[in-house]
C-alpha angles and dihedrals in degrees: 000000000000119000089218097099094174090059091059089073095050117116098188115149091013124122118219128192116199125184124203087028102141093092146352120018095353094053092046091051092048091054092045094050091049091050088057091052105266124142102234132207104204110204138181137126100281122058094208092055096049092043089058091056093043091050092054090051091051091047088057092052098264130126118244141151126198118224120177113222134165101208091207090072118071094205089058091049089053090049091049093057092040090054092047093053092043093052103038111005129244117010111247100173129034120188113187102197106141113112142152138208108183097169138054118190144054117342090229089068095054121093129220095258091062090047091053092047094051094046093046094053101033100040116007094051090054090049092049096045092048091050090050091051097042098081091043093052093042092053090047094053099260145318147197127263118193120188119195109218126154142241083254086074089060103037120018126226127201114270097021099077103132092038088055091049091052093049092047088053090050091053091054091044088056093051092050092049089052093049096047100037102039091096088057091058092252119135122200123192135164131221118207109198122196122213110335125183100246137127088258092064098034094115088064104042094041089061106084094197093053092044091052091057093045094050091050090050098048118083089218091048099222146063121257133245121234091252089064090068095056100078093059091046093051089049092052093044094050137068088259087082097040092131095046120098134143089024125151108208121190123203099179112127089253097307093140094055098041 
């Protein structure tokens, strides 16, 4: 093993695909990966939004390409990976971050169409993308898959039932990927963020009463910013975590121990 510990975190010559990367956690990870040398495919539904993130990365000397992709459509997932390989070569890092939560309330009040929509975006898209990348990574000697779940997949909260179910499924999907694909040199890990200040969670942190309760509950007494998720992601993407697979990593300010 090299004594150059800093070099273990380098992502130079690696290609990373990140979904849900037009804002929040995904955008922060895209910028962080690029700063460590990765060639990044920035992906989300709207081309204009992902191009804005990719442009900022290029302005700072990084390498990035914007590819619009609605993860709920398989043909667009295929195109995303095709574009990634065509632009930069084999995919080394896959971050499945895109997710939705269109409802808040009791599960008994949610119909089957909403269930299907949540599971398609939050679980099936991650399954499909991983399966598309598996033969590429295997042929290339390995790779790192990082699924972004949530502490809601570990400990449910009222009103987020189906979202919790989808994230629990994603955690188990990650563990099965790790078990099956370890011999191929492919690592699969999952990050479970707590409350992060993003547009996705705005309904929570914009409510002073709710935030008051949350801050009293959390050992660290505050929510996180998207940038605070990037260190863990860089670790899992890099050679620094080369013996880590099937791991469930929380970054939640102590939510799970409170």
